KOLPA-68393 format. One line per 4 residues: number of its first residue (from 0); for each residue x, y, z of C-alpha. Coordinates in nm, 2 decimals. Layout:
# KOLPA-68393
NUM> X,Y,Z | ... $
END
This chain:
# KOLPA-68393
0> -0.39,2.53,10.63 | -0.16,2.83,10.66 | -0.19,2.82,11.03 | -0.08,2.45,11.03 $
4> 0.21,2.53,10.80 | 0.31,2.81,11.03 | 0.29,2.60,11.34 | 0.49,2.33,11.16 $
8> 0.77,2.57,11.08 | 0.78,2.70,11.44 | 0.79,2.34,11.57 | 1.08,2.26,11.33 $
12> 1.28,2.56,11.45 | 1.23,2.43,11.81 | 1.33,2.08,11.70 | 0.99,1.95,11.80 $
16> 0.98,1.71,11.51 | 0.67,1.51,11.62 | 0.47,1.82,11.66 | 0.59,1.94,11.32 $
20> 0.49,1.62,11.15 | 0.14,1.63,11.31 | 0.09,1.99,11.18 | 0.20,1.89,10.83 $
24> -0.05,1.60,10.83 | -0.32,1.85,10.92 | -0.21,2.10,10.65 | -0.21,1.82,10.38 $
28> -0.56,1.72,10.49 | -0.68,2.07,10.47 | -0.54,2.12,10.12 | -0.67,1.78,9.99 $
32> -1.02,1.90,9.94 | -0.94,2.24,9.79 | -0.87,2.35,9.43 | -0.59,2.59,9.36 $
36> -0.38,2.73,9.64 | -0.06,2.65,9.45 | 0.15,2.86,9.68 | 0.03,2.66,9.98 $
40> 0.10,2.33,9.80 | 0.46,2.44,9.72 | 0.51,2.56,10.08 | 0.38,2.23,10.21 $
44> 0.62,2.03,9.99 | 0.91,2.25,10.10 | 0.84,2.21,10.47 | 0.79,1.84,10.43 $
48> 1.13,1.81,10.26 | 1.29,2.02,10.54 | 1.13,1.81,10.80 | 1.26,1.49,10.64 $
52> 1.61,1.64,10.64 | 1.58,1.73,11.01 | 1.47,1.37,11.09 | 1.78,1.24,10.91 $
56> 1.57,1.08,10.63 | 1.66,1.07,10.26 | 1.55,1.40,10.12 | 1.63,1.40,9.75 $
60> 1.30,1.24,9.65 | 1.12,1.50,9.86 | 1.30,1.78,9.69 | 1.22,1.63,9.35 $
64> 0.85,1.64,9.46 | 0.90,2.01,9.55 | 1.04,2.08,9.20 | 0.75,1.91,9.04 $
68> 0.49,2.09,9.25 | 0.67,2.42,9.17 | 0.69,2.36,8.80 | 0.31,2.30,8.79 $
72> 0.22,2.59,9.01 | 0.06,2.92,8.88 | 0.26,3.18,9.07 | 0.36,3.54,9.03 $
76> 0.72,3.63,8.96 | 0.81,3.72,9.32 | 0.66,3.41,9.47 | 0.82,3.19,9.21 $
80> 1.16,3.35,9.27 | 1.13,3.30,9.65 | 1.03,2.94,9.62 | 1.30,2.86,9.37 $
84> 1.56,3.01,9.59 | 1.44,2.80,9.88 | 1.46,2.48,9.68 | 1.81,2.56,9.57 $
88> 1.90,2.64,9.93 | 1.78,2.30,10.05 | 1.95,2.11,9.77 | 2.27,2.31,9.83 $
92> 2.26,2.23,10.20 | 2.25,1.86,10.12 | 2.55,1.90,9.88 | 2.75,2.10,10.13 $
96> 2.69,1.84,10.40 | 2.82,1.58,10.16 | 3.13,1.79,10.09 | 3.04,1.88,9.73 $
100> 3.08,2.25,9.78 | 3.15,2.32,9.41 | 2.81,2.17,9.31 | 2.64,2.36,9.58 $
104> 2.79,2.69,9.46 | 2.69,2.60,9.10 | 2.33,2.57,9.22 | 2.33,2.92,9.36 $
108> 2.51,3.05,9.05 | 2.22,2.91,8.85 | 1.97,3.15,9.01 | 1.88,3.47,8.82 $
112> 2.11,3.77,8.89 | 1.81,4.00,8.88 | 1.67,4.12,9.21 | 1.30,4.02,9.19 $
116> 1.24,4.00,9.57 | 1.47,4.07,9.87 | 1.41,3.73,10.02 | 1.52,3.55,9.70 $
120> 1.81,3.79,9.66 | 1.92,3.72,10.02 | 1.92,3.34,9.97 | 2.11,3.37,9.64 $
124> 2.38,3.60,9.77 | 2.42,3.43,10.11 | 2.46,3.09,9.93 | 2.71,3.24,9.69 $
128> 2.90,3.39,9.98 | 2.93,3.06,10.16 | 3.04,2.89,9.84 | 3.30,3.15,9.77 $
132> 3.43,3.11,10.12 | 3.46,2.74,10.08 | 3.64,2.80,9.75 | 3.90,3.02,9.92 $
136> 3.77,3.35,9.76 | 3.73,3.53,10.08 | 3.71,3.89,9.94 | 3.43,3.79,9.71 $
140> 3.26,3.60,9.99 | 3.26,3.91,10.21 | 3.12,4.13,9.94 | 2.84,3.89,9.88 $
144> 2.77,3.84,10.25 | 2.74,4.21,10.30 | 2.51,4.24,10.00 | 2.30,3.96,10.15 $
148> 2.26,4.16,10.47 | 2.14,4.46,10.26 | 1.88,4.25,10.09 | 1.76,4.12,10.43 $
152> 1.73,4.48,10.55 | 1.55,4.59,10.24 | 1.29,4.31,10.29 | 1.25,4.37,10.66 $
156> 1.38,4.02,10.74 | 1.55,4.08,11.08 | 1.63,3.72,11.15 | 1.79,3.68,10.80 $
160> 1.99,3.99,10.86 | 2.13,3.83,11.18 | 2.21,3.52,10.98 | 2.39,3.73,10.73 $
164> 2.59,3.90,11.00 | 2.69,3.56,11.13 | 2.82,3.48,10.78 | 3.01,3.81,10.77 $
168> 3.17,3.72,11.11 | 3.26,3.38,10.99 | 3.43,3.52,10.68 | 3.62,3.79,10.86 $
172> 3.74,3.58,11.15 | 3.88,3.73,11.47 | 3.90,4.00,11.57 | 3.73,4.17,11.27 $
176> 3.43,3.95,11.28 | 3.35,4.01,11.65 | 3.15,4.33,11.57 | 2.93,4.16,11.32 $
180> 2.87,3.87,11.56 | 2.79,4.11,11.84 | 2.53,4.27,11.62 | 2.38,3.93,11.54 $
184> 2.37,3.85,11.91 | 2.19,4.18,11.99 | 1.93,4.10,11.72 | 1.87,3.75,11.85 $
188> 1.82,3.88,12.20 | 1.57,4.14,12.09 | 1.38,3.87,11.90 | 1.40,3.64,12.20 $
192> 1.51,3.38,11.94 | 1.67,3.10,12.14 | 1.77,2.90,11.83 | 1.94,3.20,11.68 $
196> 2.11,3.28,12.01 | 2.24,2.92,12.02 | 2.39,2.97,11.66 | 2.56,3.29,11.77 $
200> 2.71,3.14,12.08 | 2.82,2.82,11.90 | 3.00,3.03,11.64 | 3.16,3.24,11.91 $
204> 3.29,2.93,12.08 | 3.44,2.79,11.76 | 3.60,3.12,11.68 | 3.76,3.13,12.02 $
208> 3.89,2.78,11.99 | 4.05,2.86,11.66 | 4.21,3.16,11.82 $
END
């Protein structure tokens, strides 16, 4: 089941939505006959919600299902914190797309301030940084984005560190942000991550257009 979930996540990153859906069906079938495995059930629900979002389908009901699965799951503190941060991240994404940046920021502010796990801390601080940027609090946004990069480094999450650097670059603007974006670009090249490279290049173009 974990292999199917991993393949589904990779397919989603590559925008191969049909392949992702097929892998999620296989993962659900593998889980159906098993007891326990609460972590896999929450992961499946999260990836299903993300897949629905990528297909442009209504996602709030799917996120409600994630919340219900998470509430019933028997998980350790670190796993619970990471899953909770991911649920908030997905809900906030929908709110930000709808232009309700204050509500999205409030969701991230609802997460515990304690650092239970570097991944959860990264998601919290990166989300807070983006919300502060939208609210016009650029100094606070930069402080939080830099802290998010530290969390990513502490957890060994190289891709997340690159994403954090892109956020730093966005907050700083040109020319100050060029260095952070160059570092993110170097990480993306070393990872041979085409999706991440596309993000870096897209941000660079937008920054140049804004002058």
